[in-house]
C-alpha positions in Angstrom: 59.9 36.5 17.4 62.1 37.1 14.6 61.1 37.9 10.8 61.6 33.9 9.9 61.0 32.5 13.1 59.0 28.9 12.1 60.2 29.3 8.5 62.3 27.1 6.1 64.8 27.6 3.6 66.3 25.9 0.9 69.8 27.8 -0.9 70.8 25.9 -4.2 74.9 26.7 -4.5 74.8 27.3 -0.3 78.6 26.5 0.6 79.7 29.7 -0.7 79.6 33.3 -2.0 76.4 34.9 -2.3 74.7 31.4 -1.6 76.4 31.1 1.9 76.0 34.3 3.0 72.3 34.1 1.8 71.7 30.8 4.3 73.6 32.6 7.2 71.5 35.7 6.8 68.2 33.4 6.8 69.2 31.4 9.7 69.7 34.7 11.4 66.1 36.1 10.8 65.3 32.6 12.6 64.1 30.3 9.7 65.8 26.5 9.4 67.8 26.3 6.7 68.7 23.5 3.7 71.6 24.4 1.7 73.1 22.6 -1.8 76.9 22.0 -2.9 78.8 20.2 -5.9 82.1 19.7 -4.6 82.5 21.9 -1.5 81.6 19.6 1.0 84.2 21.2 4.0 82.7 24.5 2.5 79.1 23.4 3.1 79.6 21.9 6.7 81.7 24.9 7.8 78.4 27.0 6.7 76.1 24.5 8.8 78.2 24.8 11.7 78.1 28.1 12.0 74.3 28.5 11.8 74.5 26.0 14.3 77.1 28.0 16.4 74.8 30.6 16.5 71.8 28.9 17.6 70.1 27.9 14.2 69.3 24.4 12.4 70.7 23.7 9.1 71.7 20.6 6.9 74.1 20.5 3.6 72.9 18.2 0.3 74.7 17.2 -2.1 73.3 17.9 -5.6 74.3 19.7 -8.4 72.0 21.3 -10.2 72.8 20.1 -13.2 71.5 16.7 -12.7 67.2 17.2 -12.2 66.8 13.9 -10.1 69.3 14.6 -7.8 67.9 18.0 -7.3 64.6 17.3 -7.1 65.8 14.9 -4.1 67.5 17.8 -2.3 64.0 19.8 -2.2 62.1 16.6 -1.0 65.2 15.8 1.8 64.6 19.6 2.8 61.2 19.1 3.0 61.2 15.3 5.0 64.0 16.7 7.5 61.8 20.1 8.3 58.3 19.8 7.4 58.1 22.3 4.4 59.7 24.6 2.1 58.9 28.4 3.0 61.6 29.8 1.1 63.2 28.8 -2.3 66.4 30.6 -3.4 67.8 29.4 -6.7 71.2 30.7 -6.5 73.0 27.9 -8.0 74.8 28.7 -11.4 77.6 28.2 -13.7 79.7 31.1 -15.5 80.8 31.0 -19.2 82.5 32.9 -21.1 84.4 32.1 -24.9 83.8 32.9 -28.7 80.6 32.1 -29.9 82.3 30.1 -32.9 83.9 28.5 -30.4 81.2 27.6 -28.1 80.5 23.4 -28.5 76.6 22.0 -28.0 77.9 20.6 -24.9 78.7 23.9 -23.7 75.4 25.4 -24.6 73.1 22.5 -22.7 75.4 22.8 -19.7 74.9 26.3 -19.5 71.2 26.2 -20.0 70.7 23.2 -17.9 72.4 24.4 -14.9 71.6 28.1 -14.9 68.2 27.8 -16.1 66.3 24.5 -15.9 67.5 23.7 -13.0 65.4 26.8 -11.7 62.3 25.3 -13.2 63.0 21.7 -11.3 63.6 23.1 -8.0 60.5 25.0 -8.4 57.6 22.8 -9.7 59.9 20.1 -6.8 59.1 22.3 -4.5 55.5 24.0 -4.7 54.8 20.1 -3.7 55.9 21.3 -0.1 55.0 24.3 -0.3 52.6 26.4 1.7 50.1 29.8 0.1 52.2 32.6 1.1 55.7 30.9 -0.2 58.3 33.1 -1.2 60.7 31.9 -4.7 63.6 34.0 -5.1 66.3 33.4 -8.2 69.7 34.8 -8.0 70.0 36.3 -11.6 72.7 38.5 -13.4 72.4 42.5 -14.3 74.5 41.2 -17.7 70.9 39.4 -18.8 70.0 43.1 -19.3 73.6 44.8 -20.6 76.1 42.9 -22.2 79.0 45.6 -21.5 81.5 42.9 -23.1 82.4 40.7 -25.7 82.0 36.9 -24.9 79.2 36.9 -22.7 76.4 35.6 -24.6 75.7 32.1 -23.1 75.9 33.4 -19.9 73.4 36.4 -20.7 71.1 34.4 -22.6 70.8 32.4 -19.3 70.1 34.7 -17.6 67.9 37.0 -19.5 65.7 33.9 -19.8 65.3 34.0 -16.1 63.1 37.7 -16.3 60.2 35.7 -18.4 60.5 32.6 -15.9 60.4 35.0 -13.1 57.2 36.8 -14.3 55.5 34.1 -16.0 55.6 32.1 -12.6 54.6 34.9 -10.2 51.3 35.3 -12.9 50.9 30.9 -12.3 51.4 30.9 -8.4 49.5 34.3 -7.8 46.4 32.9 -6.8 48.4 30.6 -3.7 50.4 34.2 -2.7 53.7 32.8 -3.8 55.6 35.4 -4.7 58.4 34.9 -7.3 60.9 37.6 -8.0 64.4 38.0 -9.5 67.5 40.1 -8.0 70.3 40.9 -10.7 73.7 41.3 -9.0 76.3 43.5 -10.9 80.0 43.0 -9.5 80.1 41.3 -5.9 83.2 40.9 -4.0 83.4 36.7 -4.0 85.2 34.7 -5.0 84.8 34.7 -8.3 85.1 38.2 -8.8 86.7 39.6 -6.4 87.5 43.2 -5.8 90.7 43.2 -6.3 90.9 40.9 -9.4 92.4 41.4 -12.7 89.3 42.6 -14.4 87.8 44.5 -11.1 89.1 48.2 -12.7 87.4 48.0 -15.7 84.2 46.7 -13.8 84.4 50.2 -11.6 84.9 52.3 -14.3 81.4 51.5 -15.6 79.5 52.0 -12.3 78.1 55.1 -11.8 79.2 54.0 -7.9 82.5 52.5 -8.4 82.4 50.2 -5.5 82.0 46.3 -5.9 78.9 45.0 -3.8 78.8 42.8 -1.1 77.2 39.3 -0.8 76.1 40.8 2.7 73.8 43.1 0.3 72.0 40.8 -1.5 71.5 38.2 1.3 69.8 41.3 3.2 67.5 41.8 -0.3 66.6 38.1 0.2 66.0 38.5 3.8 63.4 41.0 3.0 61.9 39.3 0.0 61.2 36.4 2.6 59.3 38.3 4.9 56.0 39.4 5.2 56.5 43.4 4.5 57.3 41.9 1.0 54.2 40.1 0.4 53.0 42.6 -2.4 56.4 42.3 -4.2 55.8 39.4 -7.4 57.2 39.4 -10.5 60.0 42.2 -9.9 62.8 42.4 -11.5 65.7 44.2 -9.1 69.3 45.0 -10.4 71.8 46.1 -7.7 74.8 47.0 -9.4 76.2 50.3 -8.3 74.3 51.4 -11.1 76.6 49.3 -14.0 73.5 49.5 -15.7 72.0 52.2 -15.5 
């Protein structure tokens, strides 16, 4: 029997990068998987088709994290399709950089809505469908704890907020044996931050192990946290960044 047989997982932002790798790994471990996407319908369907070709079950749902109603509807659709939500992976997020005195209030509101408020919305909606012993895993960033360059204030602020949200939720949901954990990736080879990109050499120079991580590395840890072996992992913050924050 596979590790996540008879489990259902919802991965927000699952059409590419880390989200796609997470969705495919959870499906490989036996879970039925729903993913959300904003505009990349073709990429989302490609993830679904790859999972189905390997014998799994998956659906893709259009839902922008900035739209609380759409995100709640995606959670409810997942539960209606598969019967429950055992694993919620809050992966969707946006990058925002710039000089602090030039950011607009609209930009502030957008990055907070997508990176923080949406996690609260998804968790609150999922709890209606999540049995005791469920798993909530959020993908943050190592920039939550070390801001190694200027221009990242708003993004780092939102990722730091996820630490407090994770620890608070772990306490709130402990009686139901629902674990809540945060993964903080560093430089990971995706289309958003490729290992051969214009800023990659500078990032590698800051690491203890000067190599970009793989989206599959993050997916493997998500799969572990989703399983029974991780039943005592809750309120934990794990940084996976080649030692950049060491």
